C-alpha positions, 0 to 999 in steps of 0.5 A, spaced: 605 504 691 606 509 696 603 505 702 606 499 700 613 503 701 611 506 707 609 499 710 616 496 708 619 502 712 614 501 718 615 494 719 623 494 717 627 491 723 632 496 726 639 493 727 640 491 734 645 496 737 651 493 742 654 500 744 654 497 751 658 492 750 666 491 749 669 485 747 676 483 750 681 478 748 688 476 747 692 474 742 699 471 740 701 468 733 707 466 731 709 464 724 707 456 724 701 453 720 697 453 726 698 460 727 696 462 720 690 458 721 688 461 727 690 469 726 685 469 720 679 467 724 681 472 729 681 477 723 674 475 722 672 476 729 674 483 728 670 484 722 664 481 725 665 485 731 666 492 726 660 490 722 655 490 729 659 496 732 662 492 737 669 495 740 674 490 741 680 490 746 686 486 744 692 484 749 697 481 744 703 477 747 708 479 741 705 476 734 708 476 727 708 483 724 703 481 719 697 480 724 699 486 728 699 490 722 692 488 720 689 488 727 691 495 727 688 497 721 681 495 724 678 502 727 674 498 732 680 495 735 684 497 741 691 493 741 696 493 746 702 489 745 706 486 751 711 481 751 712 480 758 705 478 760 703 471 761 696 468 759 692 470 765 695 476 765 694 478 758 687 476 759 686 481 765 690 486 761 685 487 756 679 487 761 683 492 765 684 497 758 676 495 756 674 498 763 678 503 764 677 507 757 669 507 759 667 514 762 665 513 769 658 515 768 657 509 763 661 503 767 655 500 771 651 500 764 656 497 760 658 489 759 664 485 757 665 479 753 671 475 754 672 470 747 678 467 744 680 470 738 678 464 734 671 463 736 669 468 730 662 464 729 659 466 736 660 474 734 653 474 730 647 479 732 643 473 734 648 470 739 650 477 742 642 479 743 641 472 746 647 473 751 646 480 753 639 480 754 639 478 761 644 483 763 641 488 760 634 486 764 639 486 771 637 478 771 644 476 771 651 478 773 655 473 768 652 469 762 655 462 760 654 461 753 652 454 751 653 450 745 647 447 742 651 442 738 658 440 739 658 435 733 663 440 729 668 440 734 674 435 733 672 429 736 677 428 742 675 435 744 668 435 744 668 428 749 673 432 753 670 438 754 663 435 756 666 431 761 670 437 764 663 441 764 660 435 768 666 435 773 667 442 774 659 442 776 661 437 781 666 441 785 661 446 787 658 446 794 651 447 791 646 443 788 646 445 781 641 441 776 644 444 770 651 443 767 654 449 764 658 449 758 663 453 762 669 449 758 667 453 752 671 459 753 666 465 752 663 469 758 659 475 758 658 479 765 656 486 768 660 490 773 659 486 778 661 480 775 667 483 772 671 484 779 671 476 779 675 476 772 679 482 774 681 480 781 683 473 779 689 470 782 690 463 781 697 458 781 696 456 774 693 463 771 692 460 764 686 457 761 683 457 768 683 465 768 676 465 765 673 459 768 674 459 775 672 466 776 665 464 774 665 458 779 668 463 785 662 468 783 657 463 783 659 460 790 658 468 792 651 467 790 652 472 784 647 470 778 650 466 773 645 464 767 646 459 761 644 461 755 644 457 748 647 460 742 648 457 735 656 456 734 660 452 729 667 450 730 671 453 724 673 447 719 680 450 717 681 450 725 678 443 726 682 440 720 689 443 723 687 440 730 684 433 728 688 427 730 694 432 732 698 429 738 700 436 740 693 438 741 690 432 744 696 433 750 694 440 750 686 438 752 688 433 757 693 438 760 687 443 761 683 438 763 687 436 769 690 442 771 684 447 771 680 441 775 686 440 780 686 447 782 678 448 782 679 441 787 684 444 791 680 451 792 674 446 794 677 442 799 680 448 802 673 451 803 670 445 806 676 445 811 675 452 813 667 451 814 669 445 818 674 449 822 668 454 823 663 449 825 668 446 831 670 453 834 
């Protein structure tokens, strides 16, 4: 009996540590039905992170008091409420706070994960371990998680995001064999990758604030890797969005405006390169 107990202790896997990771996100929930569905998922994300020992920094745009009260109750959540900031600015504010709170001695060995607050299903020990591995081994600067199965998404969203991923890759000025799931949203990065997200300045400055910095970093020869993850779209969120004309319009707007901005930048770079050659 004693040996059996000893073997169990020796063979027991230790829970992974994520003390070198900070999640940053942005929230803005009103009193409408969609907000009620989504804020529940955000609270689940905070809970998942708490169980894994991961700190969350949240920049809020002025959500309802019920959500703010519950968010403040989490010991692993740092909440900043600033109603005057736009979407892109809020995302950078959360990252700035996450970075500034670190001791200067540990910032180079620390990593950051941007994630939309409703993607609670991504925050598991298995997924975080997969994503952070190459960063810890100094084999990447930015990690783009790739959904292995998109069948759980609303049908139109899945179709649109797969199309957008391919189009985004075509706008780079390099030959890329793989297609990153860049439209998924979440990105994990080190101190070098952080600079592209923190210093981003875009005309749109909304959803593009966590997409275009990846492409800019890649053009500057930073190490961007794709990592497969297990993720399922929440059923309650899908039910709320499936068939909604409002959400369909939002997806189209994201697709057109982000790719237009990326395309404009691509055209400018090509023009500058051509002018340099003609000198």
